[in-house]
C-alpha positions in Angstrom: 2.8 -28.7 14.4 3.1 -28.8 10.4 4.4 -25.5 8.9 1.2 -25.7 6.9 -1.5 -24.9 9.4 -5.3 -24.4 8.7 -7.0 -21.6 10.7 -10.4 -19.8 10.5 -11.1 -16.2 9.9 -13.1 -14.5 12.7 -16.8 -14.0 12.6 -18.2 -12.3 9.6 -15.7 -13.6 7.1 -17.7 -16.9 6.5 -15.3 -18.9 8.7 -13.5 -19.9 5.4 -10.2 -21.8 6.7 -6.8 -20.1 6.0 -3.7 -21.8 5.5 -1.1 -20.1 7.7 2.5 -20.8 6.4 5.9 -19.7 8.1 9.3 -20.3 6.2 11.2 -18.7 3.2 9.7 -15.6 1.6 10.2 -13.5 -1.4 9.5 -9.8 -0.7 10.9 -6.4 -1.4 11.6 -4.3 1.8 9.9 -1.3 3.3 12.3 1.0 1.9 10.3 0.5 -1.4 7.6 2.5 -0.3 9.3 5.9 -0.7 9.0 5.4 -4.2 5.5 6.7 -4.4 5.3 8.7 -0.9 8.2 11.1 -2.1 5.9 11.9 -5.0 2.8 12.4 -2.8 4.0 14.8 0.2 5.5 17.4 -2.1 7.6 19.4 0.4 8.6 16.1 2.5 12.2 14.5 2.0 13.2 11.0 2.6 16.6 10.2 4.1 17.5 6.6 4.4 20.2 5.9 6.9 21.4 2.6 5.3 24.2 1.1 3.0 24.9 1.3 -0.6 22.7 -1.6 -1.2 19.6 0.6 -0.1 20.6 3.4 -2.0 20.9 1.3 -5.3 17.6 -0.3 -4.4 15.7 2.9 -4.1 17.5 4.6 -7.4 16.9 1.4 -9.6 12.9 1.5 -7.9 12.4 4.9 -8.6 14.2 5.2 -12.2 16.6 7.7 -13.2 15.4 11.4 -12.4 17.3 13.6 -15.0 15.3 16.7 -14.9 14.2 16.9 -11.6 15.6 16.7 -8.2 14.3 13.7 -6.2 13.0 13.8 -2.6 14.9 10.9 -1.3 18.6 9.9 -0.7 20.9 7.8 1.4 23.0 8.6 4.3 25.6 6.0 3.5 26.7 3.7 6.8 30.3 3.0 5.9 33.0 1.0 7.0 34.1 3.3 9.7 30.7 3.8 10.9 30.2 -0.3 11.7 33.7 -0.3 12.7 32.7 2.2 15.4 35.8 4.6 14.4 33.0 7.5 13.7 30.2 8.6 16.0 27.3 7.9 13.7 25.1 10.5 15.6 27.5 13.3 14.9 27.7 12.0 11.1 24.1 12.0 10.9 23.5 15.4 12.3 26.1 16.8 9.7 24.7 15.2 6.9 21.2 16.5 7.7 22.6 20.1 8.1 24.1 20.0 4.8 20.6 18.5 3.2 18.8 21.0 4.8 21.3 24.2 3.7 20.9 22.8 0.0 17.3 22.0 0.1 15.5 24.7 2.3 12.4 23.7 0.8 12.2 20.8 2.8 9.5 20.8 5.3 9.1 17.8 6.8 12.1 15.3 6.9 11.9 11.2 7.7 14.6 9.7 8.7 14.0 6.1 7.4 15.7 3.3 9.4 17.2 0.3 7.4 18.5 -3.3 8.2 22.0 -1.7 8.7 20.9 1.0 11.0 18.9 -1.6 12.8 22.1 -3.9 13.0 24.4 -1.2 14.7 21.5 0.0 17.0 21.4 3.6 15.8 18.5 5.4 17.7 16.8 7.2 14.8 13.9 8.3 17.1 16.2 10.1 19.7 17.7 11.6 16.7 14.7 12.9 14.8 13.9 14.5 18.2 17.2 16.1 18.6 17.2 17.3 15.1 13.6 18.5 15.3 14.9 20.9 18.1 17.8 22.1 16.4 15.7 23.1 13.1 12.6 24.2 15.1 10.5 26.6 13.3 11.6 25.4 9.7 12.0 21.5 9.5 10.1 19.2 11.3 12.1 15.6 11.6 10.2 12.3 12.1 11.5 8.4 11.8 10.2 5.5 10.9 11.9 2.0 10.0 11.5 0.8 6.4 13.7 -2.5 7.4 12.6 -5.5 5.4 14.0 -8.3 8.0 10.4 -8.7 9.3 7.8 -6.8 7.1 6.7 -6.5 3.5 7.2 -3.5 1.1 3.8 -1.6 1.4 4.3 -1.5 5.3 6.7 1.0 4.6 3.6 3.3 3.9 2.1 2.2 7.2 5.2 2.8 9.1 5.7 6.4 7.6 2.0 7.3 7.9 1.8 5.8 11.8 4.8 8.3 12.3 2.7 11.2 11.2 -0.4 10.1 13.5 1.1 11.8 16.7 1.8 15.1 14.9 -1.7 15.7 13.8 -3.7 18.6 15.4 -7.1 17.7 17.4 -10.5 18.4 15.9 -14.1 18.1 17.5 -15.7 18.5 13.9 -17.5 15.8 12.2 -15.0 15.0 9.1 -14.3 12.1 6.6 -10.6 11.2 6.7 -9.6 9.0 3.6 -6.4 7.3 4.5 -3.6 5.9 2.4 -1.5 7.6 -0.3 -3.6 7.9 -3.6 -2.3 9.2 -6.9 -3.4 12.8 -7.3 -5.6 12.0 -10.2 -7.5 9.5 -7.9 -7.7 11.6 -4.8 -9.3 14.4 -6.8 -11.9 12.2 -8.2 -12.9 10.8 -4.7 -12.9 14.3 -3.7 -15.4 15.5 -6.2 -17.5 12.6 -5.8 -18.2 13.1 -2.0 -18.4 16.7 -2.8 -21.2 15.9 -5.3 -23.0 13.9 -2.5 -22.4 16.4 0.0 -20.2 14.1 2.5 -17.7 16.5 3.5 -15.7 18.0 4.7 -13.5 15.2 3.4 -9.5 15.1 4.5 -6.8 13.0 3.2 -3.8 11.4 4.8 -1.2 12.2 3.8 -1.9 15.2 2.4 0.2 16.9 -0.8 2.0 19.2 1.6 3.1 19.0 5.1 1.4 21.8 6.5 -1.9 20.7 5.4 -2.2 17.2 7.3 -5.5 16.6 8.7 -6.7 16.8 12.3 -8.4 14.0 14.0 -10.6 13.5 17.1 -13.6 11.5 18.4 -15.9 12.7 15.5 -13.6 11.9 12.9 -15.0 9.0 10.3 -12.1 7.1 8.7 -12.4 5.3 5.3 -9.1 3.2 4.7 -8.2 3.4 1.2 -5.4 0.8 1.3 -5.6 -2.6 3.1 -2.2 -2.4 4.7 -2.4 0.4 7.3 -3.0 -1.9 10.2 -0.7 0.4 12.7 -1.8 3.7 11.3 -5.6 2.8 11.8 -4.7 1.4 15.4 -3.0 5.0 16.2 -6.0 6.8 14.5 -8.7 4.9 16.6 -6.5 5.4 19.7 -7.0 9.0 18.9 -10.7 8.6 18.5 -11.2 8.2 14.7 -13.8 5.8 14.0 -13.0 3.1 11.0 -15.7 2.5 8.6 -16.0 -1.4 7.6 -16.1 -1.6 3.6 -14.7 -3.3 1.0 -11.6 -1.5 -0.6 -12.2 0.9 -3.7 -11.0 -1.6 -6.3 -13.5 -2.1 -9.5 -17.3 -0.7 -9.6 -18.4 -2.9 -7.0 -15.5 -2.0 -4.7 -15.6 1.6 -5.2 -19.5 2.1 -4.7 -19.6 0.0 -1.6 -16.7 2.2 -0.2 -18.3 5.3 -1.2 -21.3 4.2 0.4 -19.8 3.7 3.8 -18.5 7.2 3.7 -21.6 8.8 2.6 -23.9 6.9 5.0 -21.2 7.7 7.9 -21.7 11.3 6.9 -25.6 11.2 6.7 -26.1 11.5 2.6 -29.5 10.3 1.5 -29.6 7.2 -0.5 -31.0 8.8 -3.5 -28.3 11.7 -3.2 -25.7 9.2 -3.1 -27.1 7.1 -6.2 -27.3 10.5 -8.5 -23.6 11.1 -7.8 -22.2 8.1 -8.7 -24.5 6.3 -11.1 -22.9 7.5 -14.0 -19.3 6.9 -13.1 -20.3 3.5 -11.7 -22.2 2.6 -15.3 -18.9 3.8 -17.4 -16.7 1.4 -15.1 -19.0 -1.3 -15.1 -19.0 -1.4 -19.3 -15.6 -0.4 -19.4 -14.6 -3.4 -17.3 -16.9 -5.8 -18.9 -15.2 -5.3 -22.4 -11.9 -6.6 -20.7 -13.6 -9.4 -18.9 -14.5 -10.9 -22.3 -10.5 -11.8 -22.2 -10.4 -12.8 -18.8 -13.7 -15.0 -17.9 -12.9 -18.2 -16.8 -9.2 -17.6 -16.6 -7.4 -19.3 -13.3 -5.2 -16.6 -11.3 -2.9 -17.9 -8.5 -1.8 -15.0 -6.0 1.8 -15.0 -4.1 2.0 -12.9 -1.2 3.4 -9.6 -1.7 1.5 -6.1 -1.5 -1.6 -7.3 0.9 -3.5 -5.9 -1.8 -4.5 -9.6 -2.7 -7.7 -10.2 -1.5 -9.3 -7.0 -2.9 -7.9 -7.5 -6.1 -9.0 -11.3 -6.2 -12.4 -10.3 -5.2 -12.4 -7.6 -8.1 -11.4 -10.4 -10.5 -13.9 -13.0 -9.4 -16.9 -10.8 -9.3 -16.5 -8.3 -12.2 -14.0 -9.9 -14.4 -15.4 -13.9 -14.1 -11.9 -15.2 -13.2 -11.4 -17.8 -10.9 -8.9 -17.5 -8.0 -7.3 -20.7 -7.2 -5.2 -19.5 -4.3 -5.0 -15.9 -2.9 -1.7 -15.7 -0.8 -1.4 -12.5 1.5 1.6 -11.4 3.5 -0.5 -10.9 6.5 -4.4 -11.4 6.8 -5.8 -8.4 9.0 -9.0 -10.3 9.5 -11.0 -7.1 10.7 -9.9 -4.8 8.0 -10.8 -7.7 5.4 -13.9 -8.9 6.6 -15.8 -7.1 4.2 -13.8 -8.6 1.5 -13.8 -12.0 2.7 -17.6 -12.3 2.6 -17.3 -11.1 -1.2 -14.5 -13.7 -2.1 -15.5 -17.1 -3.9 -15.9 -19.9 -1.3 -13.4 -22.0 -3.5 -10.5 -19.7 -3.4 -8.0 -20.8 -1.4 -6.4 -18.6 1.4 -3.1 -18.3 2.6 -1.3 -16.2 5.2 2.5 -15.5 5.2 4.8 -17.9 3.1 6.7 -21.1 2.8 8.1 -20.3 -0.8 9.0 -23.8 -1.8 5.3 -25.0 -0.8 3.4 -22.6 -2.5 5.8 -22.8 -5.4 4.7 -26.6 -5.7 1.1 -25.7 -5.4 1.1 -23.1 -8.2 3.3 -25.8 -10.8 0.7 -28.3 -10.1 -2.1 -26.0 -10.8 -0.7 -24.5 -13.7 -2.8 -21.2 -13.6 -3.5 -19.0 -16.4 -2.1 -16.0 -14.5 0.5 -16.1 -11.4 0.8 -12.6 -9.4 4.2 -12.7 -7.9 7.0 -10.5 -7.2 10.0 -9.6 -9.6 12.2 -12.4 -8.2 9.8 -15.3 -9.1 8.2 -13.8 -12.6 11.1 -14.6 -14.9 12.0 -18.2 -13.4 8.2 -18.9 -13.7 8.0 -17.6 -17.2 10.6 -19.6 -18.2 8.6 -22.6 -16.9 5.8 -21.8 -19.1 3.6 -20.0 -16.7 2.1 -16.4 -17.5 3.0 -14.0 -14.6 2.0 -10.3 -13.4 4.4 -8.5 -11.6 2.5 -7.8 -8.0 4.7 -4.4 -7.5 2.9 -2.9 -10.8 -0.6 -3.0 -8.9 1.0 -0.7 -6.1 2.7 1.7 -8.6 -0.3 1.9 -11.0 -3.3 4.1 -10.0 -6.0 1.7 -9.9 -8.8 2.7 -7.3 -11.9 4.3 -8.1 -14.3 4.0 -11.0 -12.0 5.7 -13.6 -9.3 3.2 -13.1 -11.4 0.1 -13.0 -10.9 -1.0 -16.3 -7.0 0.1 -16.1 -7.0 -2.8 -13.2 -8.5 -5.3 -15.5 -6.4 -4.3 -18.3 -3.1 -5.1 -16.4 -4.1 -8.6 -16.3 -5.0 -8.8 -20.0 -1.7 -7.7 -21.1 0.2 -10.8 -19.7 -2.2 -13.1 -21.5 -1.7 -11.3 -24.8 1.9 -11.2 -24.4 1.8 -14.7 -24.1 -0.6 -15.4 -26.8 2.1 -13.1 -29.1 4.9 -15.2 -28.1 3.2 -18.4 -28.9 2.8 -17.0 -32.7 
């Protein structure tokens, strides 16, 4: 069979064909998720069990923090560990004990696996259990894999939140659970809107502190705030939660539909819902429309990177008038993306996975106005005269919700303005 295989999506997705690609990929590894997760859970610490390369990656991605002690570090697997000259478990216990003695405020410690720790078969799940017992009553120790061998970088968050699910308490209460790490300002906006429409109680996962994690049960109504949480959603559904199908909260249209799904599940009257969102939605639509003047009619090409590609392409097409020529995603979760796919223009080509050389050939042939890609591709494509947008910036920047809709559009205006200035 050819590496380029036409598939169809599930029912409810307009049966659109999908190019399924398997080949060379260009992505970050899941360790990158620590960059935003360590800021979200304020009394947690992320200890990467990996190599010096892992340490350099995290430090480079997070920037140099001079005025604050970061909540991440790397337990270096060195030559004597790889050669079996030291007991890796004893070494890990020693590092964790030193860390907790120095940082007594840590309430939740994640042991994060990496390619090196997986290669030497270091069992971090057993290590986490052992360390949780050793530090019981003070710090809970969990583990997840951030290895980049088979994943894309946003799956680091999925693995982290999935590790939290078994630790969540039980509840029979009917509550709305928002799943996915959001910037605090976005979380506060959503909490205020749901409060105004009377859709509470509303819980967020992850919470800002380890002791405030939500409970879950058969009456939990779950809204995914991020499209890359497949394993977390599966485990929450196994605990009894009901996933609410909806587009993701990007742009005025997507945010309104996402909020409506939560409001309907919590029994909010339509008129109260409209009263709560009408003003912020109108502001978002007006602000996006001003940016759309610069974007309308421009063609955009997405390389697979963050799994945000489909919702962002939908926003750019429907609210900004752009033309998605190809929308590549590392993995297409048809059930979670059903509402998005129904809104995506039929002419947009969808691809799942990546065969890098083939996709580069298609991009070069189409010469789009903006190419959304990873850092490793951006500079070479810019040198070829293509205007690029760093995909990772779409993850690091708050883009969800009404108040951030114009900021999302602005992220695509900037590369066009930069290219125009360079021509002068």
